[in-house]
RODO-2510 file (C-alpha; in nm, 4 decimals, decimal comma):
residues 64
     n   res          X          Y          Z
     1     m     0,0088    -0,0036    -0,0014
     2     h     0,1009     0,3485    -0,0690
     3     r     0,1130     0,5802     0,2350
     4     r    -0,0828     0,8904     0,1608
     5     s     0,1080     1,2139     0,2319
     6     e    -0,0707     1,4351     0,4939
     7     r     0,1632     1,7303     0,4560
     8     g    -0,0851     1,9187     0,2308
     9     a    -0,3649     1,8676     0,4808
    10     s    -0,1589     1,9794     0,7678
    11     a    -0,0499     2,2934     0,5865
    12     v    -0,4196     2,3769     0,5145
    13     e    -0,5049     2,3153     0,8796
    14     y    -0,2335     2,5369     0,9964
    15     g    -0,3285     2,8023     0,7480
    16     l    -0,7009     2,8032     0,8680
    17     l    -0,5753     2,8153     1,2277
    18     v    -0,3422     3,1173     1,1548
    19     s    -0,6134     3,2948     0,9716
    20     g    -0,8719     3,2374     1,2408
    21     v    -0,6269     3,3643     1,5051
    22     a    -0,5509     3,6719     1,2945
    23     g    -0,9242     3,7528     1,2460
    24     l    -0,9802     3,7273     1,6172
    25     v    -0,6858     3,9611     1,6906
    26     a    -0,8240     4,2053     1,4249
    27     v    -1,1552     4,2120     1,6025
    28     i    -1,0065     4,2553     1,9439
    29     v    -0,7737     4,5384     1,8288
    30     f    -1,0627     4,7322     1,6575
    31     s    -1,2879     4,6879     1,9574
    32     l    -1,0176     4,8024     2,2058
    33     g    -0,9175     5,0863     1,9764
    34     r    -1,2789     5,2162     1,9650
    35     v    -1,3099     5,1933     2,3474
    36     a    -0,9596     5,3637     2,3994
    37     g    -1,0512     5,6459     2,1621
    38     e    -1,3833     5,7158     2,3392
    39     q    -1,2018     5,7219     2,6697
    40     m    -0,9415     5,9586     2,5380
    41     n    -1,2086     6,1895     2,4093
    42     n    -1,3934     6,1824     2,7456
    43     d    -1,0684     6,2597     2,9317
    44     c    -0,9875     6,5469     2,6866
    45     d    -1,3399     6,6922     2,7326
    46     a    -1,3037     6,6710     3,1078
    47     i    -0,9702     6,8432     3,0980
    48     t    -1,0932     7,1072     2,8750
    49     g    -1,3858     7,1762     3,1006
    50     q    -1,1565     7,2026     3,3956
    51     m    -0,9423     7,4521     3,2093
    52     n    -1,2404     7,6554     3,1052
    53     t    -1,3613     7,6655     3,4758
    54     a    -1,0188     7,7630     3,6012
    55     l    -0,9643     8,0299     3,3316
    56     k    -1,3292     8,1660     3,3670
    57     s    -1,2982     8,2579     2,9966
    58     g    -1,4743     7,9629     2,8342
    59     s    -1,2287     7,9656     2,5518
    60     a    -0,9715     7,7085     2,6444
    61     p    -0,8294     7,5137     2,3444
    62     g    -1,0126     7,1962     2,2600
    63     c    -0,8865     6,8524     2,1919
    64     h    -1,0703     6,7498     1,8664
***
């Protein structure tokens, strides 16, 4: 009997595994990026509000 080579099957399986992990990483990065961006905007708005209050002028530079 001829023994069938499983190298091609293993390469396909590893390729699918790597692409699945890459997809998962992409989803996590985009989700965390959005959350981090929102948090930075909130922090910036809070700092700008504090600057406006401290300066009593209402014209402190913005973050956006």
